[in-house]
DORO-252964 format. One record per residue: residue in three letters; x, z, y of N, C-alpha, C in turn. Coordinates in steps of 0.05 Angstrom, whole numbers, padded with zeros to 5 digits, always signed. Example, Ala and Ser with C-alpha at 12.3 -4.5 7.8 and 13.67 -1.06 7.14 Angstrom:
ALA+00264+00156-00114+00246+00156-00090+00264+00156-00066 SER+00257+00142-00045+00273+00143-00021+00258+00157+00001 
//
This chain:
MET+00322-00147+00319+00294-00137+00316+00294-00114+00296 GLU+00285-00091+00305+00285-00067+00288+00257-00065+00275 LEU+00257-00066+00249+00232-00066+00234+00230-00042+00216 LEU+00206-00032+00213+00201-00009+00195+00178-00017+00176 VAL+00182-00011+00151+00161-00016+00131+00153+00010+00118 CYS+00127+00015+00116+00117+00039+00102+00109+00030+00074 ILE+00119+00044+00054+00112+00037+00027+00102+00062+00012 LYS+00086+00057-00009+00075+00079-00025+00079+00073-00054 GLN+00088+00093-00069+00090+00090-00098+00063+00098-00110 VAL+00052+00081-00127+00025+00085-00138+00026+00081-00168 PRO+00006+00091-00183+00005+00086-00212+00000+00056-00217 ASP+00013+00046-00238+00010+00018-00245-00018+00015-00257 THR-00036+00000-00242-00064-00002-00251-00066-00018-00277 GLU-00046-00034-00284-00047-00050-00309-00041-00032-00333 GLU-00029-00009-00328-00023+00009-00350-00034+00036-00346 LEU-00055+00038-00331-00067+00063-00323-00080+00077-00347 LYS-00073+00103-00350-00084+00119-00372-00097+00143-00359 VAL-00123+00146-00364-00139+00167-00351-00150+00185-00372 ASP-00148+00211-00368-00160+00231-00385-00190+00232-00380 VAL-00206+00224-00399-00235+00221-00396-00248+00248-00389 GLU-00237+00270-00401-00248+00296-00396-00244+00306-00368 THR-00219+00303-00358-00213+00314-00331-00215+00293-00309 GLY-00214+00268-00316-00214+00247-00295-00187+00243-00282 LYS-00167+00256-00292-00140+00255-00280-00123+00234-00295 ILE-00103+00224-00280-00085+00205-00293-00066+00219-00312 LYS-00063+00209-00335-00046+00221-00356-00017+00218-00349 ASP-00001+00238-00357+00028+00237-00355+00038+00213-00371 GLY+00058+00199-00360+00068+00176-00374+00059+00150-00363 THR+00039+00150-00345+00031+00126-00331+00053+00117-00312 PRO+00064+00093-00315+00086+00085-00298+00077+00081-00269 ASN+00096+00086-00250+00091+00082-00222+00105+00057-00212 ILE+00092+00044-00192+00103+00020-00180+00100+00021-00150 ILE+00113+00004-00136+00108+00001-00107+00081-00013-00104 SER+00064-00002-00087+00038-00015-00083+00042-00044-00075 PRO+00028-00063-00089+00034-00091-00086+00032-00101-00057 TYR+00013-00092-00041+00012-00101-00013+00036-00092+00002 ASP+00048-00069-00005+00072-00060+00008+00096-00078+00002 LYS+00096-00090-00021+00117-00109-00027+00115-00133-00009 ASN+00090-00142-00003+00087-00164+00016+00096-00156+00044 ALA+00091-00130+00051+00099-00120+00077+00130-00121+00080 LEU+00143-00112+00059+00173-00112+00059+00183-00141+00060 GLU+00172-00159+00045+00181-00187+00045+00177-00198+00073 ALA+00155-00192+00086+00150-00202+00113+00172-00192+00133 ALA+00179-00167+00129+00199-00155+00147+00227-00167+00142 VAL+00234-00172+00117+00260-00183+00110+00261-00212+00121 GLN+00240-00227+00119+00239-00254+00129+00243-00254+00160 LEU+00230-00235+00173+00233-00233+00202+00262-00226+00210 LYS+00274-00209+00194+00302-00201+00199+00320-00226+00195 GLU+00315-00241+00174+00331-00265+00169+00329-00285+00191 ALA+00305-00287+00203+00300-00307+00224+00309-00297+00252 ASN+00309-00271+00257+00314-00261+00284+00336-00241+00286 GLY+00348-00234+00263+00369-00213+00263+00356-00186+00264 GLY+00373-00165+00263+00363-00138+00264+00366-00124+00237 SER+00349-00104+00232+00351-00089+00208+00323-00080+00199 VAL+00321-00073+00173+00296-00064+00161+00299-00036+00150 THR+00283-00018+00160+00282+00009+00149+00256+00013+00133 VAL+00258+00024+00110+00234+00029+00093+00231+00059+00090 ILE+00205+00067+00092+00200+00096+00091+00177+00101+00072 SER+00178+00124+00058+00157+00131+00039+00153+00161+00039 MET+00129+00170+00035+00124+00198+00031+00117+00203+00001 GLY+00132+00221-00011+00127+00226-00040+00147+00246-00051 THR+00149+00247-00077+00167+00266-00090+00193+00251-00096 ASP+00211+00265-00110+00236+00252-00117+00233+00226-00133 LYS+00210+00224-00147+00205+00200-00162+00204+00175-00145 ALA+00197+00178-00119+00195+00155-00101+00223+00144-00094 THR+00244+00158-00101+00271+00148-00095+00276+00121-00109 SER+00266+00118-00133+00269+00093-00148+00255+00070-00133 ALA+00232+00075-00122+00217+00055-00107+00233+00047-00082 LEU+00244+00066-00068+00260+00061-00044+00285+00044-00050 LYS+00298+00051-00073+00322+00036-00081+00314+00007-00088 GLU+00290+00004-00100+00280-00023-00106+00277-00039-00080 CYS+00268-00026-00059+00265-00039-00033+00292-00048-00022 VAL+00312-00031-00025+00339-00038-00016+00349-00062-00032 SER+00342-00064-00057+00352-00086-00074+00341-00113-00065 VAL+00319-00113-00050+00307-00138-00041+00308-00142-00011 GLY+00326-00127+00003+00330-00134+00031+00329-00111+00051 ALA+00319-00088+00044+00318-00066+00063+00346-00056+00068 ASP+00352-00048+00093+00378-00038+00100+00381-00008+00099 LYS+00359+00006+00102+00359+00035+00103+00333+00045+00090 ALA+00335+00068+00076+00311+00079+00062+00309+00108+00069 VAL+00284+00117+00074+00279+00145+00081+00256+00156+00064 LEU+00260+00179+00053+00240+00192+00037+00230+00217+00051 ILE+00204+00220+00054+00193+00245+00065+00183+00261+00041 ASN+00196+00283+00037+00191+00298+00012+00189+00328+00018 ASP+00165+00339+00015+00161+00368+00020+00135+00376+00005 ALA+00137+00398-00009+00113+00408-00023+00090+00414-00004 ALA+00095+00419+00021+00074+00425+00040+00057+00400+00045 PHE+00067+00377+00039+00052+00352+00044+00035+00343+00020 GLU+00038+00357-00003+00023+00349-00027-00007+00351-00023 GLY-00021+00330-00030-00050+00330-00027-00060+00320-00001 SER-00042+00309+00016-00050+00299+00042-00069+00275+00039 ASP-00089+00274+00056-00107+00250+00057-00095+00229+00076 SER-00110+00208+00081-00100+00186+00098-00093+00196+00126 TYR-00111+00212+00137-00106+00222+00164-00080+00239+00165 SER-00077+00257+00147-00053+00273+00146-00028+00257+00141 THR-00030+00237+00122-00008+00220+00116+00002+00205+00140 SER-00017+00194+00155-00010+00179+00179+00003+00197+00200 SER-00006+00222+00201+00006+00241+00220+00035+00247+00212 ILE+00040+00250+00186+00067+00256+00177+00085+00232+00181 LEU+00076+00208+00174+00091+00184+00178+00097+00179+00207 THR+00078+00184+00225+00082+00180+00253+00104+00199+00264 ALA+00103+00224+00254+00124+00244+00263+00151+00234+00253 ALA+00153+00224+00229+00178+00214+00219+00188+00190+00235 ILE+00169+00172+00241+00177+00148+00257+00188+00156+00284 ASN+00175+00175+00297+00185+00184+00323+00213+00196+00320 LYS+00218+00209+00298+00245+00222+00294+00266+00201+00289 LEU+00259+00180+00274+00278+00160+00266+00287+00142+00289 GLY+00271+00138+00309+00278+00122+00332+00257+00102+00339 ASN+00265+00081+00355+00247+00061+00365+00247+00036+00347 PHE+00224+00027+00340+00221+00003+00324+00205-00018+00339 ASP+00213-00043+00336+00198-00065+00349+00172-00070+00334 LEU+00173-00069+00308+00150-00076+00292+00148-00058+00267 ILE+00125-00047+00262+00120-00031+00238+00100-00047+00221 ILE+00108-00051+00196+00091-00067+00178+00083-00050+00154 CYS+00057-00050+00148+00046-00036+00125+00030-00055+00108 GLY+00027-00048+00082+00009-00063+00066-00020-00058+00075 ASN-00037-00077+00072-00064-00075+00082-00079-00050+00070 GLN-00072-00044+00045-00084-00020+00032-00068-00013+00007 ALA-00069+00011-00001-00055+00020-00026-00074+00016-00049 THR-00063+00009-00072-00081+00002-00095-00091+00027-00109 ASP-00082+00051-00101-00094+00075-00114-00119+00085-00100 THR-00120+00083-00073-00144+00092-00058-00160+00069-00046 ASP-00146+00047-00040-00159+00024-00026-00171+00032+00001 ALA-00161+00053+00013-00173+00062+00039-00166+00044+00062 GLY-00141+00034+00064-00134+00016+00085-00134+00029+00113 GLN-00128+00055+00114-00130+00069+00140-00104+00077+00152 VAL-00083+00081+00136-00058+00093+00146-00045+00076+00167 GLY-00042+00050+00163-00029+00032+00182-00042+00033+00210 ALA-00069+00031+00210-00084+00031+00235-00081+00058+00249 GLN-00081+00080+00233-00079+00107+00245-00051+00111+00257 ILE-00031+00100+00244-00004+00103+00256-00003+00089+00283 ALA-00014+00065+00285-00015+00051+00311-00029+00067+00332 GLU-00052+00079+00324-00068+00095+00343-00052+00120+00352 LYS-00038+00133+00334-00023+00157+00341+00001+00150+00358 LEU+00013+00127+00353+00036+00118+00370+00027+00106+00396 GLY+00002+00098+00398-00008+00086+00423+00002+00058+00427 ILE+00004+00043+00405+00014+00015+00407-00006-00004+00394 PRO-00004-00030+00401-00023-00050+00389-00022-00051+00359 GLN-00044-00059+00347-00045-00063+00318-00060-00088+00312 VAL-00052-00102+00290-00066-00125+00280-00068-00121+00250 THR-00093-00122+00239-00097-00118+00210-00103-00145+00196 TYR-00102-00145+00170-00107-00169+00153-00089-00192+00162 VAL-00064-00187+00166-00046-00207+00176-00036-00225+00153 ALA-00037-00251+00157-00029-00270+00136-00005-00286+00145 LYS+00004-00282+00170+00028-00296+00180+00038-00282+00205 ILE+00065-00279+00207+00076-00266+00231+00100-00283+00241 GLU+00100-00288+00267+00123-00301+00279+00131-00285+00304 ALA+00157-00280+00307+00167-00265+00330+00173-00285+00353 LYS+00165-00278+00377+00171-00295+00400+00178-00277+00424 GLY+00204-00272+00427+00212-00254+00448+00203-00226+00443 ASP+00189-00215+00463+00178-00188+00460+00149-00188+00451 THR+00141-00209+00438+00114-00211+00427+00115-00222+00398 ILE+00092-00219+00385+00089-00232+00359+00064-00249+00359 ILE+00064-00271+00345+00041-00288+00341+00033-00285+00312 VAL+00008-00277+00307+00000-00273+00279-00026-00288+00273 ASN-00028-00295+00247-00054-00305+00237-00068-00282+00223 ARG-00091-00276+00231-00107-00254+00220-00130-00266+00203 GLU-00131-00258+00178-00153-00268+00161-00180-00259+00172 ALA-00198-00279+00173-00226-00273+00181-00244-00284+00159 ASP-00270-00280+00163-00289-00290+00142-00288-00320+00138 GLU-00283-00334+00160-00283-00363+00159-00258-00375+00172 GLY-00235-00369+00160-00210-00380+00171-00192-00358+00181 TYR-00178-00364+00203-00159-00346+00214-00163-00343+00244 GLU-00157-00319+00254-00155-00314+00283-00126-00314+00290 VAL-00118-00328+00311-00091-00329+00320-00089-00309+00343 ILE-00072-00288+00340-00071-00266+00359-00042-00263+00368 GLU-00039-00258+00394-00012-00251+00405-00013-00222+00412 ALA+00008-00207+00404+00009-00179+00410+00036-00171+00422 GLN+00036-00153+00440+00060-00143+00453+00074-00124+00434 LEU+00101-00126+00433+00116-00107+00417+00123-00082+00435 PRO+00125-00059+00423+00123-00053+00394+00094-00054+00385 ALA+00090-00059+00359+00063-00062+00348+00064-00054+00318 VAL+00040-00052+00307+00037-00047+00278+00021-00070+00266 CYS+00030-00081+00243+00015-00101+00229+00009-00091+00200 THR-00015-00095+00190-00020-00090+00162-00025-00118+00149 VAL-00011-00123+00127-00011-00150+00116-00026-00153+00090 VAL-00036-00177+00085-00050-00183+00060-00031-00198+00042 ASP-00039-00201+00016-00020-00212-00003-00016-00242+00000 SER-00032-00256+00015-00028-00285+00019-00006-00291+00038 ILE+00005-00271+00051+00026-00275+00071+00051-00286+00059 ASN+00058-00279+00034+00083-00289+00022+00083-00282-00008 GLU+00105-00290-00020+00110-00284-00048+00135-00266-00048 PRO+00133-00240-00054+00156-00223-00053+00179-00232-00071 ARG+00203-00231-00060+00226-00239-00076+00233-00219-00097 LEU+00249-00228-00117+00258-00211-00138+00287-00203-00134 ALA+00294-00179-00143+00322-00170-00140+00339-00184-00161 THR+00365-00186-00155+00384-00197-00175+00399-00173-00187 ILE+00414-00178-00208+00429-00157-00221+00449-00145-00200 LYS+00461-00162-00184+00480-00153-00164+00467-00135-00143 THR+00444-00144-00133+00431-00127-00112+00420-00101-00124 LYS+00412-00102-00149+00402-00077-00162+00425-00057-00165 MET+00448-00067-00172+00471-00049-00175+00480-00037-00149 ALA+00479-00054-00128+00486-00044-00101+00465-00023-00092 ALA+00440-00029-00097+00418-00010-00088+00420+00017-00102 ASN+00430+00017-00127+00432+00042-00141+00451+00062-00127 LYS+00470+00050-00112+00489+00067-00097+00480+00074-00069 ALA+00456+00063-00061+00446+00068-00034+00440+00097-00029 LYS+00446+00107-00005+00440+00134+00002+00412+00135+00014 ILE+00395+00153+00003+00368+00156+00013+00367+00180+00031 GLU+00359+00176+00056+00356+00198+00075+00330+00213+00068 VAL+00331+00239+00068+00308+00255+00061+00300+00272+00085 LEU+00274+00271+00092+00263+00287+00114+00243+00307+00101 THR+00244+00331+00111+00225+00352+00101+00208+00362+00125 ALA+00190+00380+00119+00172+00391+00140+00188+00403+00162 ALA+00211+00415+00155+00228+00428+00175+00240+00408+00195 ASP+00242+00383+00187+00254+00362+00204+00233+00350+00223 LEU+00207+00354+00218+00186+00341+00233+00170+00361+00249 GLU+00164+00353+00273+00147+00370+00291+00118+00363+00284 ILE+00107+00379+00266+00080+00373+00257+00065+00399+00250 ASP+00039+00400+00255+00023+00423+00249+00017+00424+00219 LEU+00030+00442+00205+00027+00443+00176-00001+00452+00167 THR-00017+00463+00185-00044+00472+00178-00063+00448+00175 LYS-00053+00424+00184-00071+00401+00184-00061+00379+00164 VAL-00043+00387+00147-00033+00368+00126-00034+00381+00099 GLY-00029+00366+00078-00030+00378+00051-00057+00389+00045 VAL-00058+00415+00037-00083+00428+00031-00101+00431+00055 GLY-00089+00429+00079-00104+00431+00103-00116+00405+00113 SER-00114+00384+00097-00125+00358+00105-00155+00359+00109 PRO-00165+00344+00129-00194+00345+00135-00213+00335+00114 THR-00203+00319+00095-00220+00310+00073-00210+00321+00047 LYS-00228+00326+00028-00221+00337+00002-00232+00320-00020 VAL-00218+00318-00042-00227+00304-00066-00242+00325-00082 ILE-00268+00321-00085-00285+00340-00100-00283+00335-00130 LYS-00283+00310-00137-00283+00304-00166-00272+00276-00170 THR-00257+00272-00192-00249+00246-00200-00259+00242-00229 PHE-00266+00218-00236-00275+00213-00263-00270+00184-00271 ALA-00268+00179-00296-00264+00152-00306-00292+00140-00310 PRO-00296+00115-00302-00322+00102-00306-00328+00099-00336 PRO-00353+00102-00344-00360+00099-00373-00354+00071-00383 LYS-00346+00070-00408-00341+00044-00420-00367+00028-00423 ARG-00364+00002-00418-00388-00015-00420-00395-00019-00449 GLU-00420-00019-00455-00429-00023-00483-00426-00052-00490 ALA-00421-00057-00515-00418-00084-00525-00443-00100-00520 GLY-00440-00125-00513-00463-00142-00508-00475-00153-00534 ILE-00497-00168-00532-00509-00180-00555-00502-00210-00555 LYS-00493-00220-00578-00486-00248-00580-00509-00262-00594 ILE-00520-00282-00580-00543-00298-00590-00533-00325-00599 GLN-00535-00331-00624-00526-00357-00635-00545-00365-00657 GLU-00567-00377-00649-00587-00387-00669-00580-00415-00678 ALA-00598-00426-00695-00593-00452-00707-00591-00474-00686 SER-00606-00471-00664-00606-00493-00644-00606-00479-00616 GLY-00602-00496-00596-00602-00486-00569-00629-00475-00561 SER-00650-00489-00569-00677-00480-00562-00683-00453-00575 ASP-00674-00450-00600-00679-00425-00614-00664-00402-00601 SER-00640-00408-00592-00623-00388-00578-00637-00379-00552 ALA-00649-00399-00538-00662-00394-00513-00687-00376-00518 LEU-00702-00382-00538-00725-00365-00545-00717-00337-00552 LYS-00694-00334-00567-00685-00308-00575-00676-00292-00551 LEU-00664-00306-00532-00655-00293-00507-00680-00282-00491 ILE-00700-00299-00490-00725-00291-00476-00737-00266-00489 GLU-00738-00267-00516-00749-00244-00531-00734-00218-00524 ASN-00707-00220-00523-00691-00196-00516-00696-00187-00488 LEU-00699-00205-00470-00703-00198-00442-00731-00185-00438 VAL-00751-00196-00453-00777-00184-00452-00777-00156-00464 ALA-00763-00153-00486-00761-00126-00499-00748-00106-00481 ALA-00728-00115-00466-00714-00097-00448-00729-00094-00421 LYS-00753-00107-00419-00769-00106-00395-00754-00115-00370 LEU-00738-00136-00375-00723-00148-00352-00739-00172-00341 ILE-00757-00183-00357-00775-00204-00347-00803-00198-00358 
//
């Protein structure tokens, strides 16, 4: 079973540092693999272990993304590919899916393409579905379980009240949620082996793609980014008794014209 996983390197939201004046992320904010993408990789590795085959992981980014790809190799990926070209900088979801699709077509045929349900930097959740549309193959989103059965997959798709059980013909694209698994951790041995892994690099010259529609030519533009204002400290009400505290609360609510 030939599996492909799309991953994205994103700023670590737990250590995010934003310049209040410009709204941009400050230098020094660490980057990590988007958490949902780790679930996607784990799902692919589990399918490989159960059915044989190989796992290829692909990412679009700068040289910094090499560390993320090597991390993927350390936990089960067999091959890693980086799409790196200045012409792709600033691409939106539509352009990114176009670039990834071009790369997928160049790399060969895959039975199943797995993506995280959404990246934690934009939360758009569009790239996986757009790849499926551009490739003209079935897609299942919000996937919480995948089983391979011959030339089909059986998946549990998260719904508002339970799960939908869906069968899809391969090749297909799945976008997975974090409840699908618990991503494994690398060992010292696998980390050392991954550090020696060769990362294949694809540039714009390697891909048949209209450069006027990617990067700065993307159909959507970011007009402004800003950090949300800090919340003001609340009022702590602690009177002599519970009834006094309740009365004080009512007085404050009336003064604020909330009641």
